[in-house]
Every structure is written in structure tokens, then in C-alpha cells.
C-alpha positions in Angstrom: 11.5 -20.7 -33.9 13.0 -24.1 -34.7 13.9 -24.7 -38.4 14.0 -28.3 -39.6 17.3 -28.7 -41.5 17.5 -31.1 -44.4 19.6 -34.2 -43.6 22.2 -36.1 -45.7 23.2 -39.7 -45.1 26.7 -40.6 -43.9 28.2 -43.0 -46.3 26.4 -46.4 -46.2 25.3 -46.0 -42.6 21.8 -45.4 -41.3 23.0 -42.1 -39.8 21.9 -38.8 -41.4 23.4 -35.5 -40.5 21.7 -32.1 -40.7 23.4 -30.0 -43.4 24.4 -27.5 -40.7 26.0 -28.3 -37.4 28.2 -26.5 -34.9 31.7 -26.8 -33.7 32.2 -26.5 -30.0 35.9 -25.4 -29.8 34.9 -21.8 -29.0 32.8 -22.8 -26.0 35.9 -24.7 -24.8 37.5 -21.3 -24.5 39.4 -21.3 -27.7 41.3 -18.0 -28.0 39.3 -16.3 -25.1 37.5 -17.3 -22.0 33.7 -17.8 -22.2 31.6 -18.0 -19.0 29.5 -21.1 -18.2 26.4 -18.9 -18.6 27.4 -17.5 -22.0 28.4 -21.0 -23.2 25.0 -22.4 -22.1 23.2 -19.6 -23.9 25.1 -20.0 -27.0 24.5 -23.8 -27.2 20.8 -23.4 -26.3 20.3 -20.7 -29.0 21.9 -23.0 -31.6 20.0 -26.1 -30.6 16.7 -24.2 -30.3 17.2 -22.8 -33.8 17.4 -26.3 -35.2 21.1 -26.9 -35.4 20.8 -30.6 -34.4 24.4 -31.7 -34.9 27.2 -30.8 -32.5 30.9 -31.7 -32.9 33.3 -31.6 -29.9 36.6 -33.2 -28.7 38.4 -33.9 -25.5 41.1 -31.4 -26.7 38.6 -28.5 -26.7 39.3 -26.8 -23.3 40.7 -30.2 -22.1 37.3 -31.6 -21.4 35.5 -28.3 -20.9 33.6 -28.2 -24.3 32.4 -31.8 -23.8 31.2 -31.0 -20.3 29.4 -27.8 -21.5 27.9 -29.6 -24.5 26.7 -32.5 -22.3 24.9 -30.1 -20.0 23.2 -28.3 -22.9 22.1 -31.7 -24.4 20.4 -32.9 -21.1 16.9 -34.0 -22.1 17.6 -33.8 -25.8 17.6 -37.0 -27.8 17.3 -35.6 -31.3 20.9 -34.2 -31.6 23.6 -36.0 -33.5 26.9 -35.9 -31.5 30.4 -36.5 -32.6 33.6 -36.3 -30.6 37.2 -37.4 -31.2 39.8 -39.9 -30.1 43.6 -39.6 -30.2 44.3 -37.6 -27.0 43.8 -38.8 -23.4 43.4 -36.2 -20.6 45.7 -36.8 -17.7 45.3 -34.9 -14.4 47.8 -32.1 -14.1 50.5 -32.5 -11.4 50.7 -28.8 -10.5 49.7 -25.3 -11.3 49.0 -24.5 -14.9 49.2 -21.2 -17.0 45.9 -19.5 -17.8 46.4 -20.2 -21.5 47.5 -23.5 -23.0 47.5 -24.4 -26.7 45.2 -21.5 -27.4 42.7 -22.5 -24.7 42.0 -20.1 -21.8 41.1 -21.2 -18.3 40.8 -24.8 -19.5 40.2 -27.7 -17.1 43.2 -29.0 -15.1 44.2 -31.8 -17.5 47.1 -32.4 -19.8 46.3 -33.9 -23.2 48.6 -36.8 -24.2 48.4 -38.3 -27.7 47.4 -42.0 -27.8 46.0 -43.6 -30.9 46.3 -47.2 -29.7 43.5 -49.7 -29.2 43.2 -49.2 -25.5 43.7 -45.4 -25.9 40.8 -45.2 -28.3 38.5 -47.2 -26.0 39.5 -45.2 -23.0 38.9 -42.0 -24.8 35.4 -43.1 -25.9 34.5 -44.1 -22.4 35.7 -40.9 -20.7 34.0 -38.8 -23.4 30.7 -40.6 -22.7 31.1 -39.6 -19.0 31.9 -35.9 -19.7 29.0 -35.7 -22.1 26.6 -37.5 -19.8 25.4 -39.7 -22.6 25.1 -43.4 -23.2 26.0 -43.1 -26.9 28.1 -41.1 -29.3 27.2 -41.1 -33.0 30.5 -40.5 -34.6 34.1 -40.8 -33.5 36.8 -39.0 -35.4 40.6 -39.7 -35.1 41.8 -36.3 -34.1 44.8 -34.4 -35.5 46.6 -37.5 -37.0 49.1 -36.4 -39.7 52.4 -34.6 -40.3 51.0 -31.2 -39.7 50.5 -32.0 -36.1 53.2 -34.7 -35.4 56.1 -33.9 -37.8 58.8 -36.5 -37.5 56.6 -38.5 -35.1 54.0 -39.1 -37.8 55.1 -42.7 -38.6 54.9 -43.7 -34.9 51.4 -42.2 -34.6 50.2 -44.0 -37.7 51.7 -47.2 -36.3 49.7 -46.8 -33.1 46.5 -46.3 -35.1 47.1 -49.1 -37.6 49.4 -51.8 -36.1 48.6 -50.7 -32.5 44.9 -51.4 -32.9 43.3 -48.0 -32.9 41.4 -48.7 -36.1 40.5 -52.1 -34.8 39.0 -50.5 -31.7 36.9 -48.2 -33.8 35.7 -51.0 -36.0 34.7 -52.9 -32.9 32.7 -50.0 -31.6 31.0 -49.6 -34.9 30.2 -53.3 -35.3 28.8 -53.5 -31.8 26.5 -50.5 -32.5 28.2 -48.3 -29.8 28.8 -45.7 -32.6 27.2 -45.3 -36.0 30.3 -44.2 -37.9 34.0 -43.3 -37.6 36.6 -41.5 -39.6 39.2 -38.7 -39.3 39.0 -35.2 -37.9 42.0 -33.4 -39.5 43.3 -30.1 -41.1 45.3 -31.7 -43.9 44.6 -33.7 -47.0 47.6 -36.1 -47.4 46.8 -38.1 -44.2 43.2 -38.7 -45.4 44.5 -40.3 -48.6 47.1 -42.3 -46.7 44.6 -43.7 -44.2 41.8 -44.4 -46.7 44.1 -47.1 -47.9 44.3 -48.6 -44.4 40.7 -48.7 -43.1 37.1 -48.5 -44.3 36.0 -45.2 -42.9 32.6 -43.7 -43.1 33.3 -40.0 -42.8 36.1 -37.4 -42.8 35.9 -34.1 -41.0 38.1 -31.9 -43.0 38.8 -28.5 -41.4 39.8 -25.5 -43.4 40.9 -27.3 -46.6 37.8 -26.9 -48.7 36.6 -23.3 -48.6 36.1 -20.2 -50.7 39.8 -19.5 -50.2 41.2 -23.0 -51.2 39.9 -25.9 -53.2 42.8 -28.3 -53.4 40.6 -31.0 -52.1 39.0 -31.1 -55.5 42.1 -32.6 -57.0 42.0 -36.1 -55.4 40.3 -36.3 -52.0 36.8 -35.3 -52.8 36.5 -37.3 -56.0 37.9 -40.3 -54.1 35.4 -39.8 -51.3 32.6 -39.8 -53.8 33.9 -42.9 -55.6 34.4 -44.8 -52.3 31.2 -43.5 -50.6 33.0 -41.7 -47.8 31.1 -38.7 -46.5 32.8 -35.4 -45.8 32.0 -32.9 -43.0 33.5 -29.5 -43.5 34.9 -27.7 -40.5 36.5 -24.3 -40.5 34.4 -23.0 -43.5 35.5 -19.4 -42.6 39.3 -20.3 -42.5 39.8 -19.2 -38.9 37.4 -16.3 -39.3 38.7 -14.2 -42.2 35.7 -15.3 -44.3 33.2 -14.4 -41.5 34.6 -11.3 -39.8 35.8 -9.7 -43.0 39.1 -8.1 -43.8 38.2 -4.9 -42.0 38.4 -6.8 -38.7 41.2 -5.7 -36.4 42.8 -9.2 -36.2 42.9 -11.3 -39.3 43.5 -15.0 -38.8 43.9 -17.8 -41.3 44.6 -21.4 -40.4 45.0 -20.6 -36.7 47.6 -17.9 -37.3 47.9 -14.3 -38.5 46.7 -14.1 -42.1 49.5 -13.7 -44.7 49.2 -10.8 -47.2 48.3 -13.0 -50.2 45.4 -14.5 -48.3 44.1 -11.1 -47.2 44.3 -9.8 -50.8 42.3 -12.9 -52.1 39.7 -12.5 -49.3 39.3 -8.8 -50.2 38.7 -9.7 -53.8 36.1 -12.3 -52.7 34.5 -9.6 -50.5 34.3 -7.2 -53.4 32.5 -9.7 -55.6 30.1 -10.6 -52.8 29.4 -6.9 -52.2 28.5 -6.3 -55.8 25.8 -9.0 -55.5 24.7 -7.8 -52.0 25.7 -11.0 -50.4 27.6 -11.6 -47.1 30.9 -13.4 -47.4 29.9 -15.6 -44.5 26.8 -16.8 -46.4 28.7 -17.5 -49.5 31.4 -19.4 -47.5 28.8 -21.5 -45.7 26.7 -22.4 -48.7 29.6 -23.0 -51.1 30.9 -26.1 -49.4 27.5 -27.7 -49.2 27.2 -27.7 -52.9 29.7 -30.6 -53.3 28.0 -34.0 -53.4 30.5 -35.6 -51.1 29.7 -33.1 -48.3 27.2 -34.2 -45.7 27.4 -31.2 -43.3 29.3 -28.0 -42.5 30.1 -27.2 -38.9 31.2 -23.6 -38.2 32.4 -22.8 -34.7 29.9 -20.8 -32.7 31.1 -18.7 -29.8 28.1 -16.4 -28.9 24.3 -16.6 -29.2 24.3 -13.9 -31.9 26.7 -16.1 -33.9 24.2 -18.9 -33.8 21.5 -16.6 -35.2 23.9 -15.3 -37.8 24.8 -18.8 -38.9 21.2 -19.7 -39.5 20.7 -16.5 -41.5 23.7 -17.3 -43.6 22.5 -20.8 -44.2 19.0 -19.6 -45.3 20.1 -16.6 -47.4 19.2 -16.7 -51.1 22.3 -16.3 -53.2 22.2 -15.5 -56.9 23.8 -17.8 -59.5 25.6 -14.8 -60.9 27.7 -14.6 -57.7 29.3 -18.0 -58.4 29.7 -17.2 -62.1 31.7 -14.0 -61.3 33.8 -15.7 -58.6 34.9 -18.2 -61.2 35.4 -15.6 -63.9 37.6 -13.7 -61.5 39.7 -16.8 -60.8 38.6 -16.8 -57.2 36.8 -20.2 -57.5 38.0 -23.2 -59.5 36.1 -23.8 -62.6 35.4 -27.4 -61.6 34.0 -26.4 -58.1 30.4 -27.4 -57.7 28.3 -24.4 -56.6 24.8 -24.0 -55.2 22.1 -24.6 -57.8 24.3 -26.6 -60.2 22.6 -29.9 -59.4 19.1 -28.5 -59.7 20.0 -26.8 -62.9 21.4 -30.0 -64.3 
């Protein structure tokens, strides 16, 4: 049965996002191979359940996720689609290993960073072809920042700003080829840096505003509210530790093995959730949606059952006492908005 998700407007655009979307990195074979058939079933299950926003990127399986999403969207016009710019896919010159940059059995392309004017336009054009669509709703600048580029960060910023990358995005938006653009990143400082350089509509912030960490409350989220920049939250489970639970055999956090301090904090959050008979995944998903700057949350979905679980987590009724205890235990910041606060006010 399809569930009609509430929608929230993106900044000052006419675009409205469903509160719940899906990230497609897993169907691009992130961490493990997924067959074409399983990927198709996963995407169909999510879309049929009412998850009408899908985020993808050329980097996910080096074109594979975009291709698979495009096939799943054939004949569907009611789904919001975002993808990313910043990497161009070049044909590989020779044999490739089965795993590259955490993607298994990816397509035979090599991703090359390019944030320039022409690179952005080429990335948009090739994504349209892989997706089989005549329009993409949102373009995010992917993985700009020191976390990815280290000492090359200034050169990458120069490509985007002086080299015309932002100018290309502004052109696409003004021509109506896209409805909105912004950043798709895993770090906060570059968001603040680039908000000074361009009028963006939306920031996809992955992993930096979750039950485990709320540093974004210091400056970024208040600034987004003040400047009317919407936020989409990716990685609400912090690489899975807030979904699989700390009893899982492999505990990941921020795309790496979880450190002891994070595991201990996650265990404490689990204990509070257990006392209120709430799944940690439901708490993680619903927590981020309580912030007024947030337009949508997009967990990665790898299997049909995960699509069903995601809808269950989104629709679960969580008691106000849960959030009160998490704050009392020092596991949530006192200034973090929680579900029900706006209604109570």
C-alpha cells in the first residue's frame, strides 16, 4: 500500500521534498555486490511504499546506481530525483580490481574530480543519460571539502568558484533545467565556507546531524534557518551503527570501524530506547526531522526488507519521555529540537 508522505518546501523554490527519501549508494554496490534483480526489487519496494524522493550520484558504483535508479523510475513522473556533480566518469584503460573505493563490481569507469564550469555541465548531461530522464530536480556538489581533498582543497574550491562551477549551476537553475542546487558533503566547515560564495538552496549533510552527534546545531543549522537554506540529512544511522545495533558483528561509523567511545555512546542510546520500547532506528530517523531547517532524511536502502523497515521506523509513534530521558542522560543536546516540540509549543 502506498503511503502519501508529507512534503516540505526547499528554501524559496517551488520544489517540495517528501520528508523521507532514499539514498542509492547501496544499490550501487557499496560494500557488497547487489544483483540487478535485487536492486530492482529494492527500488520498486521503496517507490511503491511511497518513498518518492531518490538521491544518487555518478560516484555510486561509477554510474551503476544512476543506471539502476533510472530503470526503476521508467514510467514514474512523481518522484523527485537528485544527483551530484564534481566527478566525471572516464572509461577505464584496462582491467580493474573487483573492489574500488568501497564499491564492488562497479561499472568500468574511473571517477575524476572536476568542479569546473564545463565539468559541471558535462556531469549533468551524462547523468541525464544514465538516468534516462529529461530533467533532474536537484544537483549537489559532491564531496567538496578538506575531508576529501586535504591539501588540494583550495584548488578544488577555486574550480568551483573562480572556475565557474557555481556559475554553471546558477545557469541551470535560472534556465529551469534544475529546481535547486547545493552541496552534498560529510563535513560542516565547507558548508559555512561556501555559503559565503553562492546562494544555494539546499545542503545534503551526511552523518553530521544524528543521534550520535549534533555539532551542526552550533552554527550551520541556525544559519541555514536564517538564510532560508534547506537541509537534507543523509547517513542518519552513522554508517549503520544506529540501525543494525551494537550487537551486530561489524560496527561501522563514518565509513570506518566504530571507535570504542562511539560504541559506548550508541549502547547507552540503545538502552534508553529499550526502556521506552522503541527501536533505535526509528528514533534516529525521526529525530533529525524535528529540526525546522530539515526538509528530508534519506537513509541508504540496500534490500526490499530495509525499505519496509524504513517506512515502519518513519511511522512509529515515539513517546515524548524518550527524548526527555536522552537529554537527561546527556545523550542529546538540550537545545536539540525533538519530535512533538513544535506541536507542543
